[in-house]
N, C-alpha and C positions, 0 to 999 in steps of 0.2 A: 535310308536316311540321305543317302547320294540324291534320291528321288525329290524329296522335300527341299534340298538346298537347290537344285536345278529350277524346282518351282518358284522358290523365293526370287533367284535371280532373274529368272524371266519376268516375273511380275514388278521386280524393281526397274527394269529395262524398260517395260510398257509404261509405267508410272513416269520415269523419265520422259520418254518421247511424248508422252501427253501432256506434261507440263512445259516441254520444248514447243509443242504446237500452240499451246495457250500463249506462250511468250511471243511467238511469231505472229498470232493473230492480233494481240494487241499492238504489236510494233506496225502492222498494216494499217490499223485503225488511225495510228498517228502520223503515217506518212512516211514510214521508214520500209525498207525491203524486209518482207516476211521470211524469205529464203535466207538471207545473211543472218538475220537475228535467230532464226532457227539453228542454223550451224553454230553461231557463237554461244547459245545457250547449251547445245548438245555437246561442245568440246569442254566448256568450262563449267557452268552451273546455271540451271534455269532461274534459280532464286537470287542469285547474283545478277543474272541478265534483266530479270525483271525489275529489280531495284535501280540498276543502271538505266534502263528505259524509262522508268517513272521520273528520273531526275533530268532527263532530255526533254528539250521542248517540243510541243505538239507541231508539226509542220503543216499539217492539213488545217489546223485552227489558225495558225499565222498566215497562211495563204488565204483562207476565206476572210480574214481581218483586212489585210491588204486590198482584197477585191472589194469588199464593202467601202474602204476609204477611197478607193479610185471612183466608185459609184457615186459616194457622197460628194466627191469633188467636182465631178461632172454635173451632176444636180445644181451644186451651189454655183458652178460658172454659168449655168444656162438660167439661174433664176435672175429676174429683174426686180429691183427694189423700186417701189412707187410710193413716194411720200404723200400722204393725203393729209388734208387739213385737220381731222380729227385725230390722226396718230402724232400730230406734232405738239399737241396739247398735252402737257404732263401736269398731274396735280403734284404741288409741291407739299401738300400736308401729309403728315404721316400719322400713324395710329396714336403714336405718344403725343400728338398735337391735340388730341381731342381733350375737352374739359372734364375735369372728374367730379363728382358729386360728393359733396361734404356732408 
């Protein structure tokens, strides 16, 4: 009987550690410290830690967006606008100006 209780406890601890590792891997994907999130999830609850992590912003995605914005601003600053004769002619007729057939 004591053997079964010990085996259940060991399996519960192993499951807890695996879930904590899962939380820490997701934290690393989002740009947070995986070791810190492993400790937090091990001390409190992996499920609560996972929900908290899901509520936080994705740091890696935000950094990627900032880098893309910087790149676009550089490209826009280097771009030279050349006005041609064809581009200045704009038709003032719209689709609704077409005659309808009765």
